[in-house]
C-alpha positions, -999 to 999 in steps of 0.1 A, spaced: -1 0 -2 25 24 6 45 16 -25 13 26 -45 6 55 -21 41 68 -32 34 62 -68 2 80 -67 21 109 -48 46 112 -78 21 111 -102 1 138 -88 33 160 -81 43 153 -118 8 165 -130 9 196 -112 43 205 -122 31 196 -157 2 219 -157 15 244 -142 45 248 -166 21 246 -195 2 279 -177 34 296 -168 54 293 -206 57 329 -219 24 344 -237 19 370 -263 29 404 -246 -7 423 -245 0 448 -270 -21 463 -300 1 463 -329 -25 483 -348 -23 509 -323 10 515 -325 12 515 -360 -16 541 -365 3 565 -340 34 563 -357 23 587 -386 37 616 -370 80 621 -380 106 625 -359 125 656 -371 158 651 -378 157 613 -369 136 603 -398 136 609 -437 113 637 -447 90 636 -475 89 655 -508 71 688 -508 40 675 -533 41 640 -506 36 662 -475 8 682 -493 -12 653 -500 -1 636 -466 -16 666 -447 -51 662 -467 -55 624 -469 -41 605 -437 -69 626 -414 -94 603 -435 -80 572 -431 -97 561 -403 -131 570 -420 -122 563 -453 -89 537 -453 -98 525 -492 -105 564 -505 -71 574 -489 -52 542 -502 -63 550 -540 -52 584 -534 -18 576 -521 -12 551 -544 -17 575 -567 9 593 -559 34 562 -558 22 555 -592 40 584 -606 76 583 -622 92 597 -591 99 571 -567 78 576 -534 100 587 -505 108 561 -477 88 584 -457 58 584 -479 61 541 -482 63 541 -443 29 559 -445 17 538 -467 25 507 -449 7 520 -419 -25 528 -440 -23 491 -453 -14 471 -419 -42 491 -404 -64 474 -432 -49 437 -425 -36 441 -461 -5 421 -451 12 420 -485 12 451 -496 24 466 -460 48 446 -460 62 457 -499 60 496 -484 77 488 -450 106 471 -470 108 495 -498 112 523 -468 143 501 -447 159 495 -482 157 530 -489 166 543 -455 183 517 -435 186 537 -405 146 542 -403 142 528 -367 104 528 -371 100 510 -400 121 484 -391 96 482 -356 64 484 -376 76 457 -399 85 436 -373 55 441 -355 37 430 -390 56 400 -390 44 390 -356 13 396 -361 16 368 -393 33 347 -364 63 352 -389 88 349 -359 123 348 -372 112 376 -395 100 399 -365 131 389 -347 154 403 -374 134 434 -377 127 445 -342 165 435 -331 171 459 -361 150 485 -346 166 479 -310 200 483 -325 186 517 -340 179 530 -306 143 514 -298 140 512 -259 97 510 -255 90 482 -230 67 469 -253 85 464 -284 112 450 -263 90 421 -250 76 416 -282 115 408 -293 114 385 -260 85 364 -275 89 364 -307 125 352 -299 107 323 -277 86 312 -304 115 312 -328 132 285 -303 155 312 -290 149 309 -251 182 324 -239 180 354 -258 140 357 -248 152 353 -212 185 382 -218 159 405 -231 130 396 -208 156 408 -177 165 440 -198 125 450 -196 123 441 -158 156 456 -148 140 487 -161 110 485 -149 108 459 -120 70 463 -116 61 447 -158 44 420 -142 41 407 -180 78 408 -186 83 392 -152 57 368 -156 72 356 -190 104 354 -174 97 335 -149 79 310 -170 111 308 -190 131 302 -160 103 273 -150 105 260 -186 138 252 -179 139 240 -146 158 269 -131 135 267 -98 159 289 -77 158 320 -99 122 316 -107 111 312 -70 118 349 -58 102 363 -96 71 342 -87 63 354 -48 73 389 -65 45 386 -90 23 370 -62 29 405 -44 25 428 -73 -3 416 -88 -24 393 -62 -56 394 -81 -39 375 -112 -48 340 -103 -24 325 -129 4 338 -104 -6 316 -79 -6 287 -96 26 295 -112 44 296 -77 23 264 -67 35 248 -94 73 256 -87 68 246 -52 55 211 -62 83 209 -86 110 212 -59 92 188 -39 74 212 -11 39 195 -17 25 209 19 31 246 6 18 239 -27 -14 228 -10 -10 260 11 -4 285 -14 -36 269 -37 -60 270 -6 -50 304 4 -57 313 -30 -87 293 -30 -101 312 4 -89 347 -16 -112 338 -42 -86 338 -64 -85 302 -73 -96 292 -112 -110 261 -121 -77 247 -130 -60 255 -95 -91 241 -77 -87 207 -100 -50 207 -92 -52 211 -55 -83 185 -52 -59 165 -73 -32 165 -46 -53 156 -20 -70 129 -36 -36 113 -47 -25 118 -12 -55 97 1 -70 126 19 -105 121 -1 -126 141 25 -102 172 15 -103 165 -18 -139 167 -17 -142 201 0 -119 214 -30 -135 196 -59 -172 209 -47 -158 245 -52 -147 233 -85 -179 223 -91 -189 258 -84 -170 267 -113 -176 243 -139 -208 224 -128 -202 186 -123 -164 187 -130 -154 182 -93 -173 153 -87 -167 140 -119 -129 142 -115 -129 126 -79 -149 96 -92 -125 93 -116 -98 92 -90 -117 63 -75 -122 41 -107 -84 46 -117 -76 27 -82 -99 -1 -96 -79 -3 -130 -49 -6 -109 -58 -35 -93 -70 -17 -55 -109 -21 -56 -104 -24 -15 -86 10 -20 -114 23 -37 -143 15 -20 -124 33 12 -126 67 -7 -162 63 -21 -171 58 14 -157 94 21 -177 109 -13 -213 121 2 -237 102 -26 -256 127 -48 -291 128 -42 -301 129 -78 -296 135 -115 -260 129 -137 -242 130 -103 -258 100 -90 -258 79 -120 -221 87 -121 -219 77 -86 -239 45 -90 -217 37 -121 -181 42 -101 -202 23 -70 -210 -3 -95 -171 -8 -109 -158 -8 -70 -179 -36 -64 -171 -56 -93 -134 -52 -86 -142 -66 -51 -161 -96 -67 -187 -83 -48 -212 -96 -78 -249 -88 -59 -238 -53 -46 -225 -46 -85 -257 -58 -94 -277 -39 -71 -261 -4 -86 -264 -14 -121 -300 -23 -115 -309 8 -98 -289 31 -129 -315 10 -151 -342 24 -135 -326 57 -137 -317 57 -174 -338 19 -190 -321 8 -220 -289 23 -215 -263 7 -234 -235 10 -211 -253 -3 -179 -266 -32 -197 -232 -42 -214 -223 -36 -175 -246 -59 -163 -238 -83 -188 -207 -87 -177 -213 -89 -143 -238 -116 -143 -216 -137 -165 -187 -135 -137 -212 -140 -112 -222 -176 -133 -257 -162 -142 -251 -172 -178 -290 -166 -189 -287 -131 -172 -256 -121 -191 -269 -132 -223 -307 -115 -218 -286 -85 -209 -257 -84 -234 -289 -91 -262 -306 -61 -249 -275 -43 -249 -267 -53 -286 -297 -33 -296 -283 -4 -283 -261 15 -315 -228 23 -294 -228 -13 -280 -238 -35 -305 -209 -47 -319 -190 -54 -282 -221 -65 -272 -225 -96 -300 -191 -104 -293 -197 -113 -260 -231 -135 -273 -210 -151 -298 -182 -161 -271 -213 -172 -248 -229 -194 -275 -189 -207 -285 -188 -216 -249 -222 -235 -245 -211 -252 -278 -238 -235 -298 -217 -228 -328 -241 -217 -353 -257 -190 -330 -224 -182 -324 -216 -178 -362 -247 -157 -363 -235 -133 -336 -204 -129 -350 -215 -123 -385 -236 -91 -372 -206 -81 -354 -190 -87 -386 -215 -61 -403 -206 -35 -381 -166 -37 -378 -149 -65 -405 -118 -68 -382 -97 -91 -399 -89 -114 -366 -130 -116 -362 -131 -128 -401 -103 -157 -392 -123 -163 -362 -156 -171 -380 -140 -192 -408 -126 -212 -379 -159 -219 -364 -174 -226 -400 -145 -250 -410 -151 -270 -375 -191 -269 -386 -185 -279 -421 -161 -310 -407 -189 -321 -379 -222 -322 -402 
């Protein structure tokens, strides 16, 4: 029993760590690329290329119309571009912004590229081109362009976070880490960058470096539920299960535990054998996701049966309140039947299954389970009757006919077995089943 409990506990910790690591992986920075691009129409004197006089005249007239009449503005600006004189880098930049605001990737990309090709030190053109690639999930291209913008003096934290995230998505975790560190060094209260950096460290199993960051996240933004899960996951990953439970319990008491956190906490209690505490947490989970907590706890009990520990499952089930009605009661009765079958208590299993049938007559799953229990108890006629009823239900027709065929074969009713096998084969022509049918038919022909 102790060995099994240790295995279950380790499984729980593995699950919590895995789910928490998934939750802590760096997320896309909360920026609006269109807003950034739309705010970049104004030019920076002495730092960026200027338009020609004709371009600027048109620019002053039409750009204020870009929000309300984007197609008209595009036509007017393209008319200028189609002239014999090539557009200035500044004008190409404006056109890139207009097309980007319209979600027209190819022309936006083309005009931004013209801007940086003709003026390689055009910082904001590099930034906007990088943002364009970022929104298209072309992270390698985004890294190249945003890195060039940073090289030219870009220091906006949002742009740096976008560059870091693009590095991460491009597979450059170390570069992403270094840039996130740069962001949090400049602004230690930037919880988005702090969370991303902590997530990277956890992902790389650098728990000692990540722990102070996760604690800081909880202090800076305690209302963010994912911060509590990240911290609890780190504690579990370092073998501090009691502290992990206490952290999630505190979050739950403050109303800051989401469904995932409650699920993890309930699983930890269940896997440690504390089913009463698990039930309390799972009931809270039901408040967030109705039915999920009860279903999860019963699933843990069924897992014990499948692992060959029906008596332990029975003890756990006794600690769970019996639902009075509805789907929850049916799930409880189904689990109870599995536990009693695992204990070879056939009569108790049949009672639970018969109550299920009273609640939901002609349910294929229940009828099939009843046939198996009856057969294992030696009641062959009862098993045949239950399987025959299950065979009438579409989802159980195949397996129920197989059971009927096997039962007939054991009773030496070969022709009846053939009939059931042919019905099953009409549903699923499995090669092994075809060979089995051929063998029975061969035996019949030899003995006629």
